[in-house]
N, CA and C atoms as a LAMMPS dump frame, in Angstrom:
ITEM: TIMESTEP
0
ITEM: NUMBER OF ATOMS
567
ITEM: BOX BOUNDS ff ff ff
-5.0000000000000000e+02 5.0000000000000000e+02
-5.0000000000000000e+02 5.0000000000000000e+02
-5.0000000000000000e+02 5.0000000000000000e+02
ITEM: ATOMS id mol type element x y z
1 1 1 N 152.786 -466.303 -339.408
2 1 2 C 152.574 -466.324 -338.151
3 1 3 C 154.021 -466.637 -337.652
4 2 1 N 154.637 -467.732 -337.746
5 2 2 C 156 -468.36 -337.359
6 2 3 C 157.078 -467.402 -337.607
7 3 1 N 157.155 -466.448 -338.687
8 3 2 C 158.098 -465.7 -338.829
9 3 3 C 158.035 -464.683 -338.112
10 4 1 N 156.752 -464.181 -337.905
11 4 2 C 156.902 -462.929 -336.737
12 4 3 C 157.391 -463.224 -335.326
13 5 1 N 156.873 -464.538 -334.81
14 5 2 C 157.166 -465.109 -333.586
15 5 3 C 158.35 -465.445 -333.375
16 6 1 N 159.353 -465.893 -334.482
17 6 2 C 160.595 -466.036 -334.404
18 6 3 C 161.15 -464.631 -334.582
19 7 1 N 161.022 -463.963 -335.243
20 7 2 C 161.836 -462.361 -334.954
21 7 3 C 161.538 -461.906 -333.893
22 8 1 N 160.609 -462.124 -333.148
23 8 2 C 160.113 -461.456 -331.815
24 8 3 C 160.975 -462.24 -330.862
25 9 1 N 161.121 -463.564 -331.05
26 9 2 C 161.89 -464.24 -329.951
27 9 3 C 163.232 -463.936 -330.172
28 10 1 N 163.73 -463.731 -331.669
29 10 2 C 165.298 -463.443 -331.759
30 10 3 C 165.522 -461.834 -331.169
31 11 1 N 164.934 -461.29 -331.417
32 11 2 C 164.732 -459.842 -330.898
33 11 3 C 164.993 -459.618 -329.393
34 12 1 N 164.192 -460.614 -329
35 12 2 C 164.111 -460.579 -327.66
36 12 3 C 165.536 -461.152 -327.058
37 13 1 N 165.855 -462.229 -327.604
38 13 2 C 167.255 -462.83 -327.121
39 13 3 C 168.435 -461.872 -327.659
40 14 1 N 168.223 -460.968 -328.298
41 14 2 C 169.402 -460.105 -328.625
42 14 3 C 169.335 -458.641 -327.666
43 15 1 N 168.147 -458.679 -327.408
44 15 2 C 167.791 -457.401 -326.689
45 15 3 C 168.188 -457.791 -324.866
46 16 1 N 167.689 -459.201 -324.726
47 16 2 C 168.537 -459.713 -323.333
48 16 3 C 169.994 -460.107 -323.426
49 17 1 N 170.804 -460.191 -324.456
50 17 2 C 172.227 -460.22 -324.483
51 17 3 C 172.554 -459.277 -324.213
52 18 1 N 172.295 -457.914 -324.791
53 18 2 C 172.727 -456.529 -325.079
54 18 3 C 172.699 -456.245 -323.542
55 19 1 N 171.726 -456.611 -322.713
56 19 2 C 171.536 -455.948 -321.353
57 19 3 C 172.442 -456.799 -320.555
58 20 1 N 172.28 -458.156 -320.576
59 20 2 C 173.8 -458.579 -320.091
60 20 3 C 175.045 -458.349 -320.187
61 21 1 N 175.143 -457.922 -321.411
62 21 2 C 176.615 -457.69 -321.64
63 21 3 C 176.873 -456.167 -320.973
64 22 1 N 175.788 -455.153 -320.867
65 22 2 C 175.927 -454.037 -320.192
66 22 3 C 176.053 -454.371 -318.718
67 23 1 N 175.658 -454.893 -318.298
68 23 2 C 175.183 -455.279 -316.565
69 23 3 C 176.832 -455.797 -316.418
70 24 1 N 177.155 -456.814 -317.286
71 24 2 C 178.507 -457.223 -317.166
72 24 3 C 179.693 -456.141 -316.886
73 25 1 N 179.792 -455.186 -318.083
74 25 2 C 180.528 -454.015 -318.178
75 25 3 C 180.313 -453.16 -316.78
76 26 1 N 179.076 -452.749 -316.149
77 26 2 C 178.935 -451.846 -314.905
78 26 3 C 179.443 -452.855 -313.643
79 27 1 N 179.227 -454.205 -314.013
80 27 2 C 180.082 -455.082 -312.799
81 27 3 C 181.365 -454.566 -312.642
82 28 1 N 182.28 -454.657 -313.916
83 28 2 C 183.536 -454.641 -313.712
84 28 3 C 183.918 -453.217 -314.112
85 29 1 N 183.397 -452.255 -314.262
86 29 2 C 183.857 -450.768 -314.656
87 29 3 C 183.657 -450.208 -313.259
88 30 1 N 185.203 -449.872 -312.373
89 30 2 C 185.196 -449.505 -311.148
90 30 3 C 185.684 -447.661 -310.965
91 31 1 N 185.437 -447.214 -310.24
92 31 2 C 185.578 -445.967 -310.099
93 31 3 C 186.33 -445.583 -308.742
94 32 1 N 187.591 -445.405 -308.168
95 32 2 C 188.197 -445.231 -306.662
96 32 3 C 188.812 -443.838 -306.535
97 33 1 N 189.314 -443.556 -305.721
98 33 2 C 189.982 -442.556 -305.218
99 33 3 C 190.773 -442.455 -304.003
100 34 1 N 191.981 -442.285 -303.791
101 34 2 C 192.81 -442.55 -302.35
102 34 3 C 192.371 -441.237 -301.345
103 35 1 N 191.716 -440.162 -301.984
104 35 2 C 191.389 -439.594 -301.107
105 35 3 C 189.899 -439.251 -300.502
106 36 1 N 189.148 -439.982 -301.331
107 36 2 C 187.577 -440.087 -301.131
108 36 3 C 187.286 -441.631 -300.704
109 37 1 N 186.85 -441.928 -300.06
110 37 2 C 186.343 -443.407 -300.089
111 37 3 C 184.925 -443.529 -299.973
112 38 1 N 184.217 -444.148 -300.86
113 38 2 C 183.15 -444.372 -301.296
114 38 3 C 181.886 -444.385 -299.718
115 39 1 N 181.373 -443.544 -299.594
116 39 2 C 180.222 -443.244 -298.542
117 39 3 C 180.84 -442.557 -297.491
118 40 1 N 182.103 -442.228 -297.406
119 40 2 C 182.897 -441.5 -296.237
120 40 3 C 182.697 -439.982 -296.288
121 41 1 N 183.087 -439.471 -295.461
122 41 2 C 183.13 -437.571 -295.723
123 41 3 C 184.377 -437.187 -296.231
124 42 1 N 184.015 -436.058 -297.19
125 42 2 C 185.24 -435.563 -297.927
126 42 3 C 186.016 -434.75 -297.136
127 43 1 N 187.179 -434.794 -297.269
128 43 2 C 188.234 -433.955 -296.358
129 43 3 C 188.338 -432.519 -296.82
130 44 1 N 188.86 -431.77 -295.938
131 44 2 C 188.816 -430.029 -296.402
132 44 3 C 189.59 -429.924 -297.668
133 45 1 N 190.967 -430.653 -297.775
134 45 2 C 191.519 -430.464 -298.991
135 45 3 C 190.955 -430.594 -300.399
136 46 1 N 189.63 -431.212 -300.35
137 46 2 C 188.81 -431.107 -301.485
138 46 3 C 187.6 -430.016 -301.561
139 47 1 N 187.349 -429.523 -300.089
140 47 2 C 186.184 -428.521 -300.155
141 47 3 C 186.399 -427.263 -300.774
142 48 1 N 185.334 -426.578 -301.07
143 48 2 C 185.5 -425.476 -301.95
144 48 3 C 186.36 -424.484 -300.947
145 49 1 N 186.782 -423.06 -301.653
146 49 2 C 187.46 -422.455 -300.63
147 49 3 C 186.784 -420.915 -300.971
148 50 1 N 185.535 -420.76 -301.047
149 50 2 C 184.606 -419.147 -300.701
150 50 3 C 183.068 -419.652 -300.291
151 51 1 N 182.207 -418.51 -300.476
152 51 2 C 181.103 -418.951 -300.236
153 51 3 C 181.126 -419.121 -298.577
154 52 1 N 181.955 -418.83 -298.073
155 52 2 C 181.761 -419.101 -296.591
156 52 3 C 182.467 -420.621 -296.111
157 53 1 N 183.09 -421.355 -297.027
158 53 2 C 183.904 -422.677 -296.927
159 53 3 C 185.026 -422.118 -296.972
160 54 1 N 186.421 -423.015 -296.472
161 54 2 C 187.467 -422.708 -296.17
162 54 3 C 188.573 -423.89 -296.395
163 55 1 N 187.974 -424.441 -297.379
164 55 2 C 188.626 -425.739 -297.934
165 55 3 C 189.878 -425.462 -299.114
166 56 1 N 190.524 -426.543 -299.666
167 56 2 C 191.806 -426.076 -299.989
168 56 3 C 191.309 -426.249 -301.74
169 57 1 N 190.395 -426.729 -301.971
170 57 2 C 189.71 -426.907 -303.518
171 57 3 C 190.705 -427.808 -304.358
172 58 1 N 191.147 -428.778 -303.594
173 58 2 C 191.939 -429.679 -304.69
174 58 3 C 191.184 -430.926 -305.156
175 59 1 N 191.165 -431.176 -306.486
176 59 2 C 190.643 -432.168 -306.741
177 59 3 C 190.998 -433.385 -306.616
178 60 1 N 190.622 -434.272 -306.32
179 60 2 C 190.989 -435.74 -305.765
180 60 3 C 191.509 -436.353 -307.007
181 61 1 N 192.543 -437.196 -306.518
182 61 2 C 192.948 -438.33 -307.51
183 61 3 C 192.125 -439.291 -307.828
184 62 1 N 191.773 -439.591 -309.103
185 62 2 C 190.842 -440.721 -309.357
186 62 3 C 191.224 -441.936 -310.075
187 63 1 N 190.816 -443.224 -310.21
188 63 2 C 191.506 -443.919 -310.883
189 63 3 C 190.296 -445.07 -311.352
190 64 1 N 190.453 -445.477 -312.69
191 64 2 C 189.154 -446.393 -313.17
192 64 3 C 189.807 -447.341 -313.87
193 65 1 N 188.946 -448.473 -313.925
194 65 2 C 189.418 -449.989 -314.427
195 65 3 C 188.196 -450.414 -315.003
196 66 1 N 188.66 -451.377 -316.018
197 66 2 C 187.292 -452.609 -316.557
198 66 3 C 186.4 -451.536 -317.341
199 67 1 N 186.994 -450.762 -317.934
200 67 2 C 186.1 -450.019 -319.376
201 67 3 C 185.632 -450.77 -320.205
202 68 1 N 184.155 -451.062 -320.881
203 68 2 C 183.952 -451.816 -322.225
204 68 3 C 185.233 -451.596 -323.197
205 69 1 N 185.44 -452.488 -323.9
206 69 2 C 186.512 -452.225 -324.929
207 69 3 C 186.273 -451.394 -326.094
208 70 1 N 185.018 -451.21 -326.408
209 70 2 C 184.607 -450.438 -327.374
210 70 3 C 184.766 -448.857 -326.938
211 71 1 N 185.223 -448.42 -325.503
212 71 2 C 185.296 -447.202 -325.217
213 71 3 C 186.068 -446.344 -326.055
214 72 1 N 185.64 -445.004 -326.448
215 72 2 C 186.584 -444.401 -327.515
216 72 3 C 187.066 -442.834 -326.68
217 73 1 N 186.551 -442.737 -325.63
218 73 2 C 186.801 -441.687 -324.888
219 73 3 C 186.208 -441.704 -323.237
220 74 1 N 186.592 -441.053 -322.565
221 74 2 C 185.832 -441.068 -321.301
222 74 3 C 185.324 -439.613 -320.698
223 75 1 N 184.414 -439.548 -319.744
224 75 2 C 184.023 -438.043 -319.335
225 75 3 C 183.847 -438.619 -317.594
226 76 1 N 183.846 -437.444 -316.776
227 76 2 C 184.138 -437.261 -315.448
228 76 3 C 182.936 -436.342 -315.347
229 77 1 N 182.057 -436.55 -314.116
230 77 2 C 181.208 -435.383 -313.502
231 77 3 C 181.408 -435.697 -312.097
232 78 1 N 180.658 -434.515 -311.196
233 78 2 C 181.181 -434.561 -310.003
234 78 3 C 179.663 -433.734 -309.797
235 79 1 N 178.561 -434.195 -309.271
236 79 2 C 177.211 -433.966 -309.148
237 79 3 C 177.148 -433.927 -307.518
238 80 1 N 176.252 -432.6 -307.2
239 80 2 C 175.242 -432.568 -305.815
240 80 3 C 173.923 -432.702 -306.053
241 81 1 N 173.145 -433.953 -305.786
242 81 2 C 171.906 -433.867 -305.956
243 81 3 C 170.976 -433.102 -304.927
244 82 1 N 171.769 -432.927 -303.961
245 82 2 C 170.639 -432.573 -302.674
246 82 3 C 171.303 -430.567 -302.729
247 83 1 N 171.855 -430.194 -303.527
248 83 2 C 171.708 -428.786 -303.385
249 83 3 C 170.248 -428.034 -303.799
250 84 1 N 170.316 -426.968 -302.86
251 84 2 C 168.828 -426.518 -303.009
252 84 3 C 168.36 -425.473 -303.958
253 85 1 N 168.512 -426.051 -305.261
254 85 2 C 168.552 -425.482 -306.543
255 85 3 C 167.021 -425.703 -307.498
256 86 1 N 166.624 -427.071 -306.981
257 86 2 C 165.67 -427.575 -307.65
258 86 3 C 166.406 -428.442 -308.872
259 87 1 N 167.839 -428.265 -309.008
260 87 2 C 167.728 -428.89 -310.135
261 87 3 C 169.341 -429.412 -309.785
262 88 1 N 169.83 -429.549 -308.424
263 88 2 C 171.37 -429.96 -307.998
264 88 3 C 172.203 -429.192 -308.624
265 89 1 N 173.392 -429.471 -308.376
266 89 2 C 174.785 -428.623 -308.664
267 89 3 C 175.862 -429.45 -309.414
268 90 1 N 176.451 -428.906 -310.439
269 90 2 C 178.103 -429.499 -311.007
270 90 3 C 178.644 -429.026 -310.398
271 91 1 N 179.729 -429.663 -309.63
272 91 2 C 180.793 -429.439 -309.403
273 91 3 C 182.127 -429.575 -309.966
274 92 1 N 181.789 -430.547 -311.313
275 92 2 C 183.289 -430.662 -311.808
276 92 3 C 182.841 -431.47 -313.294
277 93 1 N 183.184 -430.968 -314.907
278 93 2 C 182.977 -431.741 -315.661
279 93 3 C 184.286 -431.748 -316.601
280 94 1 N 184.648 -432.915 -317.187
281 94 2 C 185.458 -433.438 -317.861
282 94 3 C 185.222 -434.109 -318.788
283 95 1 N 185.296 -433.664 -320.385
284 95 2 C 185.015 -434.566 -321.535
285 95 3 C 185.889 -434.518 -322.247
286 96 1 N 185.885 -435.849 -323.28
287 96 2 C 187.295 -435.936 -324.151
288 96 3 C 188.29 -436.347 -323.603
289 97 1 N 188.228 -437.16 -322.865
290 97 2 C 189.652 -437.582 -322.048
291 97 3 C 189.64 -438.865 -322.881
292 98 1 N 191.175 -439.123 -323.376
293 98 2 C 191.256 -440.147 -324.141
294 98 3 C 191.297 -441.522 -323.893
295 99 1 N 191.017 -442.38 -324.543
296 99 2 C 190.626 -443.67 -323.918
297 99 3 C 191.553 -444.597 -323.318
298 100 1 N 193.017 -443.796 -323.358
299 100 2 C 193.713 -444.551 -323.164
300 100 3 C 194.081 -444.323 -321.653
301 101 1 N 193.7 -443.413 -321.058
302 101 2 C 193.409 -443.215 -319.773
303 101 3 C 192.811 -443.578 -318.641
304 102 1 N 193.476 -444.085 -317.606
305 102 2 C 192.689 -444.552 -316.575
306 102 3 C 193.042 -444.03 -315.404
307 103 1 N 193.328 -442.704 -315.287
308 103 2 C 193.282 -441.923 -313.883
309 103 3 C 193.287 -440.335 -314.281
310 104 1 N 192.91 -439.506 -313.26
311 104 2 C 193.294 -438.254 -313.283
312 104 3 C 193.959 -437.657 -311.846
313 105 1 N 195.152 -437.224 -312.269
314 105 2 C 196.06 -437.03 -310.976
315 105 3 C 195.506 -436.108 -310.084
316 106 1 N 195.707 -436.158 -308.582
317 106 2 C 195.062 -434.925 -307.829
318 106 3 C 195.7 -433.398 -308.397
319 107 1 N 194.374 -432.865 -308.179
320 107 2 C 194.43 -431.132 -308.433
321 107 3 C 194.338 -431.08 -309.88
322 108 1 N 194.017 -432.006 -311.025
323 108 2 C 193.826 -432.005 -312.426
324 108 3 C 192.615 -431.135 -312.44
325 109 1 N 191.664 -430.88 -311.468
326 109 2 C 190.751 -429.799 -312.033
327 109 3 C 191.062 -428.179 -311.802
328 110 1 N 192.35 -428.376 -311.641
329 110 2 C 192.671 -427.01 -311.411
330 110 3 C 193.235 -426.675 -313.004
331 111 1 N 192.506 -425.453 -313.734
332 111 2 C 192.957 -425.395 -315.011
333 111 3 C 194.489 -424.559 -315.12
334 112 1 N 194.891 -423.951 -314.413
335 112 2 C 195.815 -423.33 -314.386
336 112 3 C 196.975 -424.346 -314.185
337 113 1 N 197.024 -425.478 -313.271
338 113 2 C 197.906 -426.352 -313.042
339 113 3 C 198.343 -427.359 -314.476
340 114 1 N 197.254 -427.336 -315.34
341 114 2 C 197.341 -428.098 -316.699
342 114 3 C 197.923 -429.337 -316.319
343 115 1 N 196.982 -430.325 -315.17
344 115 2 C 197.156 -431.718 -314.898
345 115 3 C 196.243 -432.872 -315.963
346 116 1 N 195.143 -432.086 -316.441
347 116 2 C 194.294 -433.004 -317.328
348 116 3 C 194.932 -433.221 -318.172
349 117 1 N 194.42 -434.78 -318.835
350 117 2 C 194.982 -435.277 -320.03
351 117 3 C 194.827 -434.416 -321.226
352 118 1 N 195.59 -434.473 -322.289
353 118 2 C 195.918 -433.41 -323.337
354 118 3 C 194.848 -433.615 -323.968
355 119 1 N 193.906 -433.008 -324.717
356 119 2 C 192.745 -433.187 -325.202
357 119 3 C 191.307 -433.389 -324.824
358 120 1 N 191.62 -433.143 -323.535
359 120 2 C 190.356 -433.121 -322.611
360 120 3 C 189.908 -432.086 -322.441
361 121 1 N 188.494 -431.576 -322.067
362 121 2 C 188.11 -430.409 -322.042
363 121 3 C 187.368 -430.242 -320.436
364 122 1 N 187.671 -429.349 -319.836
365 122 2 C 186.831 -429.39 -318.532
366 122 3 C 186.015 -427.838 -318.682
367 123 1 N 184.891 -428.552 -318.578
368 123 2 C 183.396 -427.45 -318.937
369 123 3 C 183.131 -426.742 -317.582
370 124 1 N 182.262 -425.821 -317.964
371 124 2 C 181.501 -424.993 -316.949
372 124 3 C 180.794 -425.728 -315.879
373 125 1 N 181.005 -425.185 -314.68
374 125 2 C 180.423 -425.749 -313.643
375 125 3 C 179.313 -424.952 -313.168
376 126 1 N 178.459 -425.352 -312.074
377 126 2 C 177.638 -424.526 -311.599
378 126 3 C 177.979 -423.131 -311.202
379 127 1 N 179.75 -423.058 -310.541
380 127 2 C 180.128 -421.997 -310.046
381 127 3 C 180.098 -420.901 -311.103
382 128 1 N 180.333 -421.218 -312.418
383 128 2 C 180.045 -420.472 -313.253
384 128 3 C 181.527 -420.274 -314.538
385 129 1 N 182.32 -421.101 -313.892
386 129 2 C 183.844 -421.591 -314.587
387 129 3 C 183.871 -423.106 -314.924
388 130 1 N 184.832 -423.382 -315.685
389 130 2 C 185.505 -424.377 -315.566
390 130 3 C 186.44 -424.963 -314.796
391 131 1 N 186.736 -426.067 -314.434
392 131 2 C 187.517 -426.78 -313.673
393 131 3 C 186.656 -427.482 -312.277
394 132 1 N 187.55 -427.836 -311.151
395 132 2 C 187.059 -428.293 -310.198
396 132 3 C 186.273 -427.363 -309.175
397 133 1 N 185.247 -427.383 -308.595
398 133 2 C 184.798 -426.743 -307.614
399 133 3 C 184.709 -427.651 -306.288
400 134 1 N 184.956 -427.561 -305.181
401 134 2 C 184.502 -428.699 -304.12
402 134 3 C 183.374 -428.383 -303.797
403 135 1 N 183.073 -429.495 -302.745
404 135 2 C 181.737 -428.968 -301.664
405 135 3 C 181.541 -427.954 -301.207
406 136 1 N 180.538 -427.068 -300.857
407 136 2 C 180.043 -426.163 -300.034
408 136 3 C 178.805 -425.957 -299.82
409 137 1 N 178.097 -427.123 -299.268
410 137 2 C 176.619 -426.843 -298.81
411 137 3 C 176.264 -425.745 -297.959
412 138 1 N 175.111 -425.62 -297.758
413 138 2 C 174.705 -424.193 -296.943
414 138 3 C 175.181 -424.671 -295.641
415 139 1 N 175.433 -423.802 -294.873
416 139 2 C 175.866 -424.157 -293.021
417 139 3 C 174.238 -424.871 -292.763
418 140 1 N 174.187 -425.603 -291.75
419 140 2 C 173.129 -426.075 -291.194
420 140 3 C 172.328 -427.269 -292.01
421 141 1 N 172.618 -427.562 -293.32
422 141 2 C 171.994 -428.445 -294.097
423 141 3 C 172.536 -429.99 -293.576
424 142 1 N 171.536 -430.819 -294.008
425 142 2 C 172.08 -432.304 -293.853
426 142 3 C 173.102 -432.385 -294.548
427 143 1 N 174.589 -433.328 -294.683
428 143 2 C 175.41 -433.713 -295.421
429 143 3 C 174.72 -433.778 -296.9
430 144 1 N 175.419 -433.15 -297.83
431 144 2 C 175.101 -433.619 -299.4
432 144 3 C 175.915 -434.833 -299.568
433 145 1 N 175.198 -435.308 -300.609
434 145 2 C 175.822 -436.227 -301.475
435 145 3 C 176.54 -435.652 -302.794
436 146 1 N 177.831 -436.194 -302.957
437 146 2 C 178.69 -435.909 -304.143
438 146 3 C 179.012 -437.074 -304.811
439 147 1 N 178.23 -436.953 -306.114
440 147 2 C 178.488 -437.998 -306.803
441 147 3 C 179.418 -438.14 -307.863
442 148 1 N 180.596 -438.869 -307.841
443 148 2 C 181.68 -438.881 -308.701
444 148 3 C 181.486 -439.989 -309.567
445 149 1 N 181.1 -439.507 -311.113
446 149 2 C 180.907 -440.512 -312.198
447 149 3 C 182.038 -440.382 -313.347
448 150 1 N 182.71 -441.509 -313.781
449 150 2 C 183.132 -442.023 -315.126
450 150 3 C 182.516 -442.413 -315.926
451 151 1 N 182.283 -441.832 -317.052
452 151 2 C 181.546 -442.662 -318.077
453 151 3 C 182.348 -442.909 -319.144
454 152 1 N 182.099 -444.344 -319.766
455 152 2 C 182.844 -444.979 -320.831
456 152 3 C 181.993 -444.172 -321.739
457 153 1 N 182.645 -443.744 -323.011
458 153 2 C 181.931 -443.085 -323.984
459 153 3 C 181.927 -443.861 -325.447
460 154 1 N 180.981 -443.728 -326.293
461 154 2 C 181.267 -444.365 -327.55
462 154 3 C 181.937 -443.458 -328.805
463 155 1 N 182.094 -442.784 -328.325
464 155 2 C 182.927 -441.295 -329.609
465 155 3 C 184.195 -440.845 -329.007
466 156 1 N 184.915 -440.587 -329.802
467 156 2 C 186.344 -440.052 -329.388
468 156 3 C 186.078 -438.248 -328.656
469 157 1 N 185.192 -437.827 -329.024
470 157 2 C 184.852 -436.512 -328.834
471 157 3 C 183.379 -436.154 -328.731
472 158 1 N 183.176 -435.601 -327.41
473 158 2 C 181.597 -434.729 -327.215
474 158 3 C 181.891 -433.898 -328.108
475 159 1 N 180.976 -432.839 -328.322
476 159 2 C 180.469 -431.689 -329.039
477 159 3 C 180.62 -430.637 -327.822
478 160 1 N 181.442 -430.327 -327.226
479 160 2 C 181.256 -429.466 -325.923
480 160 3 C 182.542 -428.591 -325.881
481 161 1 N 182.827 -427.234 -325.148
482 161 2 C 183.613 -426.308 -324.894
483 161 3 C 183.487 -426.273 -323.826
484 162 1 N 184.439 -425.287 -323.26
485 162 2 C 184.932 -424.764 -321.657
486 162 3 C 183.662 -424.127 -321.32
487 163 1 N 182.819 -423.4 -322.144
488 163 2 C 181.392 -422.975 -321.89
489 163 3 C 180.266 -423.556 -321.785
490 164 1 N 180.515 -424.678 -322.111
491 164 2 C 179.085 -425.674 -322.103
492 164 3 C 178.861 -426.151 -320.726
493 165 1 N 177.538 -426.061 -320.613
494 165 2 C 176.912 -426.219 -319.275
495 165 3 C 176.554 -427.657 -318.769
496 166 1 N 176.597 -427.876 -317.521
497 166 2 C 176.625 -429.404 -316.813
498 166 3 C 175.357 -430.166 -317.782
499 167 1 N 174.282 -429.543 -317.966
500 167 2 C 173.047 -430.211 -318.452
501 167 3 C 173.577 -430.359 -319.945
502 168 1 N 174.283 -429.598 -320.876
503 168 2 C 174.512 -429.967 -322.163
504 168 3 C 175.484 -431.151 -322.103
505 169 1 N 176.26 -431.225 -321.45
506 169 2 C 177.516 -432.022 -321.368
507 169 3 C 176.155 -433.443 -320.87
508 170 1 N 175.563 -433.383 -319.983
509 170 2 C 174.668 -434.585 -319.494
510 170 3 C 174.172 -435.133 -320.553
511 171 1 N 173.322 -434.215 -321.565
512 171 2 C 172.523 -434.403 -322.675
513 171 3 C 173.075 -435.372 -323.537
514 172 1 N 174.643 -434.688 -323.641
515 172 2 C 175.406 -435.556 -324.937
516 172 3 C 175.812 -437.139 -324.13
517 173 1 N 175.923 -436.965 -322.917
518 173 2 C 176.403 -438.845 -322.638
519 173 3 C 175.331 -439.675 -322.37
520 174 1 N 173.686 -438.6 -322.263
521 174 2 C 172.842 -439.627 -322.366
522 174 3 C 172.563 -440.468 -323.737
523 175 1 N 173.131 -439.742 -324.863
524 175 2 C 173.217 -440.513 -326.061
525 175 3 C 174.645 -441.307 -326.468
526 176 1 N 175.801 -441.113 -325.685
527 176 2 C 176.815 -441.636 -325.909
528 176 3 C 177.645 -442.458 -324.919
529 177 1 N 176.886 -442.632 -324.046
530 177 2 C 177.424 -443.721 -322.675
531 177 3 C 177.616 -445.199 -322.76
532 178 1 N 178.351 -445.941 -322.705
533 178 2 C 178.304 -447.001 -322.695
534 178 3 C 178.481 -447.937 -321.623
535 179 1 N 179.176 -447.462 -320.626
536 179 2 C 178.909 -447.969 -319.239
537 179 3 C 179.322 -446.458 -318.245
538 180 1 N 179.156 -446.508 -317.292
539 180 2 C 179.543 -445.576 -316.075
540 180 3 C 179.827 -446.188 -314.742
541 181 1 N 180.736 -445.984 -313.738
542 181 2 C 181.092 -446.266 -312.623
543 181 3 C 181.155 -445.048 -311.641
544 182 1 N 180.747 -445.055 -310.233
545 182 2 C 180.542 -444.262 -309.497
546 182 3 C 180.782 -444.406 -308.155
547 183 1 N 181.2 -443.608 -307.246
548 183 2 C 181.1 -443.494 -306.136
549 183 3 C 180.405 -442.277 -305.426
550 184 1 N 179.948 -441.992 -304.236
551 184 2 C 179.679 -441.289 -303.44
552 184 3 C 180.107 -440.649 -301.955
553 185 1 N 180.494 -439.389 -302.182
554 185 2 C 181.261 -438.955 -301.179
555 185 3 C 180.435 -437.913 -300.157
556 186 1 N 180.441 -437.439 -299.173
557 186 2 C 179.331 -436.801 -298.2
558 186 3 C 180.487 -435.563 -297.814
559 187 1 N 179.696 -434.43 -297.9
560 187 2 C 180.055 -433.291 -296.711
561 187 3 C 178.776 -432.185 -296.112
562 188 1 N 179.054 -431.743 -295.096
563 188 2 C 178.348 -431.229 -294.38
564 188 3 C 178.651 -429.945 -293.646
565 189 1 N 178.439 -428.77 -293.054
566 189 2 C 179.006 -427.957 -292.177
567 189 3 C 177.718 -427.514 -291.274
């Protein structure tokens, strides 16, 4: 009986230590953008240029710091949970960003500009193509939330291609995320 109780206490202690370590990583892992301040309205420069929206569709510069030491790559997502689809809307997905990377330059989401880090993969958004697709909520909706998230990943490469959907990228990230950092911008029209 003592052995079982001792194992339980040891296991509980190790579990709590893992939670504390994860919480410490979460507290130090930060994502920022000079173009989009957390909680602020997203500017026309980042807004989509179709479906009745007339923005420039330029992805913002993104910077991150404080990732866990065990990070082997990063992934980035931009997601609108308020889209009237029943499942939200994926605006940008980038996987297999090298672990040495700590930023994405402005306009990295333009596939033709080729500004994303070498080896990274931009996958299919809910617009139907890879690359950045800015905010464009329905006219008259309350402002939507656009959640920018960078994931510290425990593997060099997720098994994704440019045709991979946001749901499949999310599924892979569910099993390989060490920590994540996020901020939210808003946009309505």
